[in-house]
N, C-alpha and C positions, 0 to 999 in steps of 0.2 A: 503494500499498500504506499503509494507518494501523498506527505504531505500538503497540500496544496496552498500553500501562502498567498497566493494573490490571488485569494479568494477573501481573505479578513485585510490584504493592506495591497492595493493595485498600485499603489505609488514606490512599493519596495525593488530596488533594481538592481540588487544582490544579493546573496545567500550564501554560506556554508554546506554543501549537502556532500552525505556519503553515498558512491556509486555502490549500487545491490546486483545489479544485472550489464551485461554488456554482450551482445550475440551480432554477429555479420549480417547486413538486412539491403534488401534493393534499394533502400536510401542511403544507404550507409552501415553506420550503427547504431544499433538502437539500444539504448541507454536509460536504465532505471536507477530512478533517486527515490534518497527517503523521504528528502523532500525537496522543493522547484517552486523558481521566482514564473517560469515558463506555461503562459496559459496554452494548452492545448487545443486543435482549432475546432467548433463546434459554437452550436449558436447560432450560425451564418458569421461568426467575430475570424477572422485569420490568427493562424499560431504566431505565437512570439517568435524572434529568431535572436542569439547572440552567442554565447561564450559556454564549455564548461570545460574548466581545468586550463584555458587558452585556446582549446579547441574548438571551432566552429560548429555551432549547432544551428541545422538549419531550417529544422521541424519537429514539431511537439503535436503529438496523438491520443487522445484516452484510449486507455487500452483497460476494460473493468475501473477498477479500483486505481491503477496506476497510471502516470504518464512517463507516456517513452518519447525520450528525446534522437532525435536521430543527427550522430555526428561524424564529420569529416573524416574523423581516427577515431580506433578503440581507446579506452577506457579503461583502469585495472581495477576489479572489482575489490573492493575494500578500501578502494582510494578515497581521499577526503579534496574535493573540488569545491572550487569557487565559480556559481553560476550569475553568470552577468548577462545582464538584459541587453539586447539593441533599443536603447529608450527610445531612438528618437520612432522607431517602428512600434512599440507597444502603446505611443503617444495619439500618433498615427491615428492606431486600430481603435484607442478608446476615444478620439472626438469622430471616429466615424456613428461606432455603434452606440454612444448616448447620444448624438446627433439624431442616427436614425429613433429613436427612442420619441425625443424631442418632437419632433417633424409628425410622426406617424403619432403620437398624443395631441398635437393640433390639428391633423386632419379631421381625427375621429370626434372633436372637441363640435370643433366648429360647423363641418360639414358630416356627421357620422361615418365618413368611410373611415372602415377599417382594413389594414394592413394583414394580409392573407400570405404575403411572402417576401422575404429579406434577402439579399446577396449580397457579402464584400470580396470585390476583388480588388487588383491594386489598382488604385484610383478607377476605381469601379465602383458604386454602388447605387442598388436599388430597393426598393418597394414594390409590391403591388395591391392595386388598393381594390374591394370589391365592389367600387361603383364608380363612374366616371367626373371627373371634375373637369372645371372649365380653367387657364391658363389665369384668369382674373382672378377663380379662388385659392389654386396653388398659389397663386404667388401673396394673397392672403393669406394663408397657412405658414409659410415661409416668413413674412413678417411678425407671424405672429411666434414661429417658434424660435427665431432668433431674438425677440424681446424677452422670452425666458432665459435667453445663453448670457443677455447682456444684464438681465437684473443679479446674473453670480450667484444662482441659488445654489444650495448646498446637495449631493447628491446623495444616499445615504442605503447602505445592506443592512438588510435583518433577516431573521431565520424565522416562519410560525407553521405552527401545521397545516396543514389542507383543510384542516375541518374550520379553521378560522377565516382562509378565504373570502365568504360570502360577504363579509362585514368592510370589507375594501371598497372602493369606488376603483373598477380598474377597466381600461378598455377594453379587455378580453382575458379571458379568464378559461383556461387548460383542464377540465374536469376530470381530467385521464391521470393526473398529477397528484402523487397522495404521500406520503408521510411528512419531513417537514423540509418546508418548501425557501427558495433563494430569493426574497425579494426587493427590487433596485426602487427605489422610490426618489423622485426626483421634488423638492418642496411643493407645495401649492399645481403638483401637476402631474405628470404619467408616474402609473404606479404598475410596475407587470412582473412576473416572476423572469429570470435571468440566473444566466450561468455565466455571463460575461464580465470583463474588467469596464469599466469606468473612469473617470477624473472624480476628484471630491468634491466641483463645484461646476456649473454648466459654463461659467465665465471661460474654464481648460478649453472649451469646442472652441473658441473663437466666432465660428462660423459659419450659418449651415446655405449653401447657392444649389438652391433646383437648376439643373443643366436644359433636360426636355422629360417630356414623358407622351407615352405612344399610346393606343389602344391595346388592353391585354386581355382575352378574355371577355369578362362581363365587368371589365372594370377600367386600369391602368396599369401603367407601370414606369415610376417614377425615379430617374437617375436624378441623383447627387453627390455632392462632397461637400464635407466637411472641413474644417479647421487648416493646418500647414497645405491639405490635398485642394482644397477652397481657392485660397489664396494663390497656390502657382499657379493653379488650372485657370483664375481667370487674369493673373499678371499675361499668361502666356497668349491666352485670347486676345488679351487687348494689344499685345506685340501682333498679331494678325491684322486688327484692324488698325490700325496704324501705318503698315506697310501697304495693306490694300491703299489705305489714304494717299499714302507718298505715289505708289503707282501710279494713280487716279489723281495726281495733284488738287485733292481736294482733305478737307478738316477730317475728323472721322465718323463726327454725325452726316457727313455728306456722304459715305461711303455706301449706304444703302441705293440712293437718287442714283450715284455714278454707276452702279453694276445695274443699275436697271436701263440708264440710258444704254448702255454700252452693251447690255443683252437684245438690245432692242437693233442697235448698230450690227450685229454679227448676223441677227437673225435679216436684217436686211441684205445686207453683203453675201449670206449664203442663199435667199432667195433669186438675187442677182446673178450669183454662179449658177444656180441651178439652172436658171434662164438660155446662160449662154452655153455650159454642158451641155445642155438638148440642142441649141444650133450647130453647137459642133460636131454634135453625132448625127446627127441630120445630112449632115456633110460627108460623116467618115463611113457610116454605114452603109452608103452604098460603094464605096469604093470598096471597102473590107467582104462584102459582095460578089464584085465584080471577079474579084482577083482567088474567090473562094472555087474549090475541087466540088467536081458537080459528078453523080453517077447517073448510073443509064436509067434511071425514075426522075433525073429534074431535081432530087435532093442536092442542096447545097451543103458544103461544111467548111467551118471558117474559124480557126484558133484565134485570135486577137490579143497585142501583148503592152501592156498599159503601162508606163512608168511611172508617172505622174495621176495615180487615180484613184478616188474611192470605192467605196465600198458601193455606196449606194449610185455613184458615178457608173459603177461598172454593173450592173443591175439594166440601170436607164441604158447604157449603151447594148447590154445582149435584148435588151426590147425590142430595139430597133432592128435588130441584125432575125429576129427572129417572127417579124411583123408578116412577112406572107402565109407561115405558117408551113411553111415546107424547105426550112432549113435545121440542123444540126451545128449548135454554136458553143464557143468557149471564150470567157474572159478571162487573161491571166492579169495579175499586176502585183507590184509588187509594196508590201506596208511595211516599212522597215525593215529587221530583219527574217520577214516574212514573208510567202509567194502566196498569195490564194487567188483561188479560182472560180467560177460560177459557171455552170453548165446551162443550157436550155435547149428542147428540141420543140421543134414545132407537133403542131396536133394531126398534121399529114404524116407526118414519119413515124419510123416503126422504133427509132432509136430510142434506148431505157438510161435516163441519164444517172441512175444507180450505179449497173455497169459500166460509163462511163468514167465516175466520180470514181470508182476504186481502183482503175487504169491508171486515173490522173493522182490519184493519190503514190499511187506505187511509182511513180514516174519522179515525182515532185518529194516525195521523203517523208508524205505526212500521209491526213486522211481528211473523211469526210461525210456527208451523207443527204439524201435528198428524196426527192419520189421520181417516179415515171418522166415527166418533163421537168423537172429544175434539179439540181444538186448545187451545192459550194461544200468548200474544206481548201486546203493549206497546204505547206511544210516548211519547211526550212530555206531560206534564201541561199542559192547557192550563185556563183559569176557566171556558169550556163544558162543560165532561167531560161534568156531569148530562145537557146537551141533548144530546149526542153517544149517549147512551145509549137515550132516546127514537129515536134516527133508526136505533140498531142494532137494537134491535124491528123496527121494521119491515122492516131488512134482514135478518130473521132468516124471516121470512114469506116474501120475495119468493123 
């Protein structure tokens, strides 16, 4: 059994402990101590990390009544070692976890929304709510949650028998829990059963910032960050806005309008380019068809190589080539370090583009797929891809 010092004192940063066992494991070396300051992953909270006797400890897990510490090197059984937390990681995790309590209480108190799922990853924290809230409502909950932080309220841990749980005003009660329960209380605020570590006062959380929310099942998933993670995330995003402003030669508050204007200009240019491409292919398609191979039945076979061409342009040219219904055609074009191809066969032909696509894939060292009258694929770029286009024209006729 491991004595869990973190349950009574979340601010304890180190302790002396005795190694009870050490065994090689897929994570490294699994070390069990008689006592520990390391919180094992659980209840939605990430594992602590740090060092044991100077050896890096990367992960802690609960195993029955023991806490298993996974280390990079073995530790001798019976040795007394100093367990030292990576305090910054512990503080980051406490800020996220306590912030989750306060934000969950805010949406419950203000709008009757229940937290039915909690996830904490590195720089990503989410809660799932059982009902939909608007952006304005979430902003209101965010403001309320931060007001609880700035009032610097005490956060306390107590232990109660499950029979006394009904006397507490809680946003959620797990009726399946029995025995002595660990209760985490924010003064004049959230009360819930919890196994995690929390700061002593709400002021240590610093800040709660909701970043986004999305529809999730019958409710929403809310993505947020707290404390240092929230600060660094805001700092990074602020720099993105300033960079965009400098590129657009405008102040940060003008960036949305500048991007909308830029988007409109790009759309207009694309439409003009599309129109010019259509004119070009109206001129080019008859030339290509005039040079096409023709079989005894009058079916034409043409493969066109295009150096500077988009996927949409390739489809446009292919459609021009297939307009008479009596042509089998391929348009091959380069896109960076890839060679792509589109294949089509007119309604009056017997060609199967699926079969042709397999042959083209072999020729260009790639793969693709499609239907009888249309297929597409690609392969890696090679210097001789133009010569392969000539070979492809022969394959079309075969």
